[in-house]
N, C-alpha and C positions, 0 to 999 in steps of 0.2 A: 503559178509554176508548175507544170508536169512531172512527174516522177516517171522512172521506170520501172514498170512491175518486174519483179524477181521471179515468180512462179505464177504460172497459170495452170490451173486445173480443170480435167474433161467434166463435163456434167449431164446429167439426162435432158437434154432441150426436149422442148414439145415433138418436133419429129421424130427423133429417137424412141420415145416413150410410146409414140403411136405405132412405129414399128414393132418395138418390143412387144405391144399389147396385142397386136394383130397377128403376129408371128404364133404367139403362144394361143390365142384364140384358134386360130385355123389348125393349129398343129393338136389342140384338144379336139376341135370337131372332127379332124381327119381320125383320131385313135378312136374316137366314140363312135364314128361311123362305121369304120373298120371293125371293131368289135361286135357292133350290131348287124353287120352285114355277114360276117363271119357266123354268129349265132343263128340268123336268119337262114342263112345258106345251109347250116346244119339241120335243122329242123326242116326243112325242105327235103332235104336229101333223105332223113332219117323217115319222114313221111311217106317219101316216094317210094323208098324200098320196102317199108313197111306193108305199104298199100299192095305194091307187084308182091310180094313174098306171100301176104295173105291170099291173094287171087290165086298165084300158083297152088299154095296150099289145098284152096276148095277146090280146083282143078283137080288135084291129086286124089282128093276125096271122093269126087263125082267118079274120076275114071276109075278110081280104086273099086267101087260096086260091081261095074262090070267084070272087072278082072277077076275079082274075087267070084264071082258066080260062074264067070268058065273055070277057074281052077277047081271049083267045088264039083264043075260036071265034066272037065276034062282030065282033071288032075295036074294041069299046069300052072304055073305063078309068073302070069302075066304081068304084077304089078314091080316085078325086079325090071323087067324089061322096059316097062313104062318110065320107070324112074331113071333108067340108065340113059335112055335116048332122051329125055327131058335134059340129063346133066349135061349132055352135050354142047347145051346153049353157051354161049361166051359168057354170058351175065351171071349164070350158075356156076359157083365153086365147089358145092358139094349138096347132096339131099341124103339125108340119114334117117330112117324110121327106125324107133326102137321101142318095143313093148314093155310094159311095167317090171317085169322080171329081167329086163336087160338082153333080151333077145334081138337081135336087128334082123327087122323083117325086111329090110331092102336099105340097099346104102350104095350110093355112088359120089366119087370123088375121093379126097383125102381129108378124112373128118377125125380128130383124136376124142374118142366119145368118153375117156375117162375124165377130161377137163370139164365135159359137160354134163357130167351126173348130178352135181349139186344143183345144176340150173332145169334139170328134167325133174327131180323131185320137188323143185318148187314148184312149176308147170302143172305137176298133179296135183300139189297140194291147192294151188290158188286157182286152177282152170282158167287162166287167163295167158295169152301170149306173152314172151317175153322177148326183147331185143338187146343184143351186144354188139359192139365193134371191136373184132378181134383183128389179128393178123396170121396171114396163110404163111405155109413153108416157103413160099417165094418172096416172101416179104410184102404183098401185097394187103391191103386193107380189104376187111370181109365183114358184111353186114350180116349178122346171124338172126333167124329168126326161129324162136323155139315155140311151138304150139301144139296142142293135143290134136291127135291124129284120129279120126274115127270115120270110117269106111262108110257106115250107114248110118242114117239118123234112127234115134229110138223108136220111134212108131213103125219103122220097117223091120226092126230086128226081129219079130215074132214071125213074120212072112218068112224071111230069110232063114228062120230055123226050120221051118216045115220045109222047105225047098230042101235044104243041106240034109235032113233026114231022109230025103228020098233017094238023094245020090249016093253020099258018103257022109263017114262021119266026120264032124270038124274037128280041127287040130286044136291046140291052145293057143298059138300065135294067131290064127284067123279068129278065135274068139276075143282075144283082147283087142284087134283090130276094130272089131265090129261094137265093142263094147267102150270104146273111146278110152281103153287103157294102154294107148302107144302115144309117142311124142315124134314130131318130126322137126329134124334139125336143118333147116334150109340157111344155106350159105351163099349171099349174093355178092357178085365181086362190086365195091364200092371205090376201085383205084380211079376211075376217070371224075367221081365226084370230087375225091379227095385232092387229084391233080389239079381240079378246077378251082378247088378252094385254096390250094398251095398257090396257083397264079395268082388268085385274088389278093391274098396276102401278099405275095411278092410285089404285086401292082401297089399295094396299099404302102408297103415298105419302099416300093420306088418313089411313090408321088410324097410319102413322108421325108425322104432322102432330098427328093427335090426342093421342098418346101423348106428344108432345113438348110439347104444351099442357097435359097435363094433368100433366105432371112439372113443368113452369114453374110452373103453378099449386101444384102441392105444395111446390117449392122457395120462390115468392114469400109462401104463406101460412105456411111453417114460418119462414122466416126474420121474416115478421112476428110470428109468435106468439113467435119466441126473442127478437126486439126487444120485445117486450110484457114479456117475463120480465126483460131488462136493464133496461128503464124500471122495472119494479114492482120489481125489487131494489133499483136505486138510489134509486127514492122511499122504500123501506122504510129502506136506509142513512141516506139524508138524514132522516128522520123519526127514527131513533135516534139519528142524530149530533146533531139539533136538542134530542130530548128529553134527552140526556145533559148538553147545555151547559146548557140551561135547569134540569136536576135540580142541577147541580153549580155554579151561579151562587152566589158570595157574597150577591148582592144576591136580594131580593123580587121575585116577579114576579106580578102581579094582571091577569087579563083580563078585560073586561066586554063584554057584547054591546051592541048598538046602543040596546037599552032601558034600560042601566045594570046589568045583573043580573051578577052572578058568573058566568063559566063556566069559568074555569081558573084556576090557580095553581101554583107551584113549592114544594118543600118547605121553602125558607127563608121563604117568606110563610105558612105554616102554624107555623112556630116563632115569628114575630112577633106573628101573630094567637093562637097558642096554642088553636086549635080545629083539628077537622077537615074536610076538604074536604066531607063530607056536612052539615055543619054551615052551610056558606057558598055551596054551589052554588045558584045561582038565587034569590040574595038580593042586596038592595042593600046596599053598604057603608055608607051612614048609617045602617040599621037594625042592622046586626051591630055597628058600634064606634062607642063615644060621641064627641061632638065631632068626628063626621068633617067635616073643613071643607069649606066650601061651594066652594072653589076645587078640590075634586076632584070637581066633578059632569062628568057625562058628557057634556060638551060637543063631543066629535070633535077638538078643537083642542089643539095644543102648547101648553100652560099653563107659566109660571115654578115652578121647585122650590118648596114648600113644607114645612115640619116638621110630624110627627104623633108623639104619644107613645102606644104601645100600653100599657095597666095590665093587667096579670094579676091574677088572683085571689089570689095569693099575695104581693102586695103589689111584684112584679119589675114594671120599666118599663122598657119599650124605645124610644129615640127615634130616628125615622127621618126620613128626607129623601126626599120621594116627587115624582116628575116623570112627567108623563104624555105622550103620544101618540098620535095615532089611527092606527087599523088601516084600511086600505083596500085595494081589489084592483086588479088591472090598469087597469079601468075607472074608476078613482076612487069606486067608491061605497063606503059607510061600512058597516064590517064591527065597529064597538065602538071600544074604547081601551083600552091597554095601559100599567099603571104599574108604574114601576120605584121599588123601594124599598130604600135605602141605609141600613145601620145604622151611626149617629151614634156608638155607644159608642167603639169604637177612635178614632174622630176626638177624640172629648170626652177619651179618656184621655191622646192624643198632647198634646192642648192642655193638660192639667193638667199632664202631665209638663213639658212646655215650660217653663210659669209656673212651675213648681217650681223647675227647673233656673234661671231667671233669678232666682228669690228667693234660691235657695241661693247663686249667684254672688255677688249684691249682698250677702247676708248675711256672705258669706266676707269679703269687701273690708272689709266696716264692722268685722268682727270682728276683724280683724289690727290695723286702725288703732286700735280701742279697746283692744285687748290690750296695745298698747305703751305706751298713756297711763296705763292704770288700774294693770299690774302693778308700776311701781316704785313708786306710791303706797301700795299694798296692802303691799309690803314694809315701808316707812316705818312704817305705822299697826302692823303686827305686831311690829316691833322696840320700838316706843314701848309697846305693850299688855305686852309680855315685861316691859319695864323697869319699868312701874309696877306690875306684878302681883308682881315682885320685891321692891319696895320698900315696897309696901303693908303697913300694919300689922294693919289690920283685916280679918275675915272676907271681908266683901263686897266691899270693894275688888279682892282676890284673886279673887273668883268673876265680878266683871264683868270683870276682865283675862281671865280664862279663856274666857268667852263671846266677848269679843272677838276673842282669838286664834282660836277655831274659825269664826267667822262669816269672818272674812279667809281663813282655809284654804278654807273652803267656796267662798267667791268666786275665790279663786285655781284652785281645781280647774276650777271653771266656765269661766273665763279660759283655762285648759291645754287644755280640751275645744273652745272657740272656735279657738283656734291650730292644734289637731290637725284641724279641720273646714276652716279656711280654707287650711292650707298642707299638704293631702293630698299624700302622696307616692306616687311611680309605682309600681305594684306591680313586685315582682322574682318574675317567674314560673318555678315549676319543678314537676316532677312532686310531687303530694302525693294520699297516700293517705288518704282520709276515715275510715277506720277508726283511723288514728292521732290524727286530729284529735279524733274523737269521745272517744277515752280520755283525749287531755290535758285538755279541755274538763271532763269528770267529774271528774279529780283537780283541777284548779283550783277547781271551784265544790262540790267535794265537803261541806264544812262548811256552805256555803248551803244543801244539800238536807237536811242531816243535822238543820240548826236547825228548819225547817219540818217535818220528817219525811215528806218527799216523794221518791219514787223514780224513778230515770230508767230509763227501756227504751229502750235502743240496738238499731236494726235496722238491718244494714249487708248490702243485698243487692248492692249495688255493690262488687266485690273490686278494681276498676283503680284508676288514677291519674288526676287531671285536673291540668291545666297551670294553675298559679295560684301566689298569695302566700300562703304558709301563715298567715304572721303575721297580716296583715289579714283573710284567712277566719277564722282562729281567733277574731280578735277580734270578727267578725260574729257566728259561732256564740256565743260568751260572750254579747253582748247581746242575743240572741234567747232563749237560756237563763233568764238573768237577769229577764227580763220574764215569763217564763213562770212562774218560782217568785214573782215579787211577785204575779202574778194567780192562782196556783193557791191552792185552799185547803189546810188542813194534812191529811197522810194520803193525798194523792193522786198522779197519776202524771203524769209528764212523757215526752212521746215523741219521740225523734229517729231518722231514717230517712234511707237514701239509697236510690236507684233510677235507673235509666237509661232513657231514653224515647229512641230514636233516637241522634242525636248530641249529645243534652244530658243532664245528671247533675242530679238533683232532691234536693234537703236540706230534710227538712220535720221543723218543731218544734211539736208538737202539746200543748197543755194542756186541762184540763177546768175552766178558771175561770170569770169570770164574763163573759167574752167583750167585746164591743165594738159600740158603735152604727154606723151609717152614717156619721155625722158624724165620730166618731173614727176609722172607717177612711181618712176621706178626709183628715185632717190628721196621722195617726200617723206618716208621714216627714218632717214640718215641724219645722225647728229651734225648739227650747225647748216644742214641744207634748208634755205629759205628763200623766197622770192621777192622779201620785204626787206627795206633798206635798215628797217630799226629793228627787225626780229633778231632772234638768237639762234633759231634752228633747231631748238632743243624741246618745245613743247610735242610736236608728233612723235618724236624719238621717245621722251619718256612715258606718252599715252601708248606707245606700242610695247612699251615693256611692261606697263600697267595690265595692259588687255592680257598679254602674255602669261602674267602670272595669275589672271584669272582663267586659265584654260580657254581663251577666246582668241577670234582673229578678226582682221579687218577686210572689207569686201570695199572696191573703189570703184567707180565709175564716173567719168569726166570726159566732156569734150569741150574743146576749145569755144569760146564765145558761146557755150550752150549753159554750163554750169557742173558742179561737181556734187556726187552723192557718196558720202562715205557712211558705211555701216557697220557696227559691232556687232558682233555673232557671240554671244556668251551661253553658257550650259544654265538652264534654269535652276538646278540643283547643285549642291558642291560636288567637285569633282573627287 
């Protein structure tokens, strides 16, 4: 039996785990590649600007040799003009040459010398160019190179000194420029590089966002797919659960479409109808079943229960109680009608058993009262019959006396059976082996079997012991065997066997006699019902009472001219 799941949780399936790992790996690779590219671009930019700046500085130094010679000869200062003209280039933000004592030898562009004072001192100390990225007044990034500025190489300083003495005396600034005691601050515009880096960074962010979006979409669709799988699995479990419930229902289920035709039914309904579903599908119940009541019309309303009897071809009848209910969807639309068919056989059997119990109880009380009133007069009558028989002088009187005594004895035997029926003793249960009971019953009825030349075949597949009253159970077995002997023809066989089914033990007595009709089977356990002229009709009634006291029951199968099989079903252990 399948059970309905109450809760289903999502879990990391294989595809979800692969997408998750792939997304994290791609995100990590993208972040690593972005950082690496940004660092490489930064280094390339700095190397390029540094190389360009050093080239410009060397150009200024080479130009300064000529301009300083012209200045010494003509008294002009063309180095300032050279710097100012060069600074007009779009790539150069400023150029400033500052001597060791802080004198600005030449300057072009907006440059704050105060902030570069420590940088200049560091260059004077290490004699190596330094670089820094700063921000100009307009907010643009500037790549600044600070380097020693020397107009002439050291080996040419003597010759320049002799030439300067011929024309004019050198000033201190010129001396510092010649001796390399000045620094040059060259600021190169790095805005285009920074914008390119920012575009690359934004592109990386875009790709990361796109990857995140794709990963999120993948997660969403995967969770959606997994949710669909869970929903589909839950729906399949619900369908299987409902199918198992419908198929295992003890009642019949019949579903009709809105047009009144059969669309579905369960196995129990097929048993009631004794038909296959292919014979019923798409047909009206009124066409399939004779005398289908008008109350079962498909009016899509809940109708009161009604009774119907299915008649099978073998003469078997099944009485059912039918109740109907409309099928509607969530919007209240009509989807047909469902009929529930309940088998009334067990209910009728229980009603018959209850009625029989009431009759037996009433009969027992009546029998007890009658037995007391009749038994004493019967004893008196028997005594007088014996007296007249002993004193009679003719043969006819003695014959009548003997007949009266036998009839009184037969009536007294019936009264004794009535007393036993009305005053049934409570069973005294002990472990009883059926094989011993069968052997004892065979010994007691041995002459009865021999008289009609009937053989008894005993089969005991149950070797255990049941908890029962051995004497009472033996009385029941003797009654069944006596009835089997009376019903069986000469030179036939009576079978008694035992078997176990679950927690019950079954004792079956079978004969191949004349069998019983349906009416006889319905009355066979009633007191005083008998088909024999010499029977009292109390043997099976007493047997029924004894088996009831043992919390058991009878199962009867009989066909006329075929034979009868009566099975006693008892609990294996004490109730």
